[in-house]
C-alpha positions in Angstrom: -0.1 -0.2 0.2 1.4 3.5 -0.6 0.1 6.6 1.3 1.7 10.0 0.2 4.6 8.5 -1.6 5.7 6.1 1.2 5.3 2.2 0.5 3.7 0.0 3.5 4.3 -3.8 3.4 2.9 -4.8 7.0 -0.4 -4.3 8.2 -1.4 -0.9 9.1 -3.9 1.3 11.0 -4.6 5.0 9.6 -5.6 7.5 11.6 -6.7 11.0 11.2 -3.2 12.6 10.8 -0.8 9.6 11.3 -0.1 5.9 10.5 0.7 3.0 12.7 2.4 0.8 10.9 3.4 -2.9 11.7 0.2 -3.5 13.2 0.0 -6.8 15.2 -3.3 -8.7 16.2 -3.0 -11.2 19.3 -4.4 -13.9 16.9 -2.6 -13.4 13.4 -6.1 -13.7 11.3 -8.6 -13.1 13.5 -9.4 -9.5 14.6 -10.8 -9.1 18.3 -11.7 -6.1 20.1 -8.5 -5.6 21.9 -6.7 -5.5 18.9 -8.5 -2.2 18.2 -7.9 -0.3 21.4 -5.9 2.5 19.7 -9.0 2.8 17.1 -11.6 2.8 19.9 -10.0 5.5 21.8 -10.3 7.9 18.8 -14.0 7.3 18.8 -14.4 7.0 14.8 -17.6 7.4 12.9 -16.5 4.9 10.8 -14.2 1.8 10.8 -12.9 0.5 7.9 -11.4 -2.8 7.7 -9.4 -4.4 5.2 -9.3 -8.4 5.6 -6.3 -8.9 3.3 -5.6 -9.6 -0.3 -8.0 -12.9 -0.2 -10.2 -11.8 3.0 -8.3 -14.3 5.2 -8.8 -12.0 8.5 -11.8 -12.8 10.1 -13.5 -10.1 12.0 -15.2 -11.5 15.2 -18.9 -10.9 16.4 -17.7 -8.6 19.4 -16.2 -6.1 16.9 -19.1 -5.9 15.0 -21.6 -5.4 18.0 -19.2 -2.7 19.3 -19.4 -0.8 16.5 -23.1 -1.4 16.2 -23.8 -0.5 19.6 -21.7 2.8 19.3 -23.0 3.6 15.8 -19.9 3.2 14.2 -20.2 2.7 10.5 -18.4 -0.6 9.9 -17.0 -1.7 6.5 -15.3 -5.1 6.1 -14.1 -6.0 2.8 -10.8 -7.4 1.2 -7.9 -5.0 1.6 -8.1 -3.6 -2.1 -11.9 -2.9 -2.1 -11.5 -1.6 1.6 -8.9 1.0 0.4 -11.4 2.4 -2.2 -14.2 2.7 0.4 -11.8 4.4 3.1 -10.6 7.1 0.2 -14.1 7.9 -0.1 -15.6 7.9 3.4 -12.5 9.9 4.8 -13.4 13.0 2.8 -16.7 13.3 4.7 -16.4 11.5 8.0 -14.0 11.0 10.9 -12.5 7.6 9.5 -10.1 5.2 10.6 -8.6 1.9 8.3 -7.1 -1.0 9.7 -5.8 -3.0 6.8 -4.3 -6.4 6.8 -1.9 -6.0 3.8 -1.1 -9.8 3.1 -3.3 -13.2 2.5 
């Protein structure tokens, strides 16, 4: 993934104004709420999750419920499609993207 001319090859989270590169999850291909602690603190309107090239990373139900309970728009797509949605949504809403860049 290329952001502002810099190439990233490890999983990352894009916050308003900063990037957390080399993002790791507790269980490699499962995304749990604890993996998103830094995202939760930011109180996004939208959370875009890229699940990898083939969609191997799975989002646990607790993440979906948390987003729903707080009226956070949750977009879960394979990473290529997720980046396109992120680029659209970031223009109008406080959007954070969490992207698995492999698999």
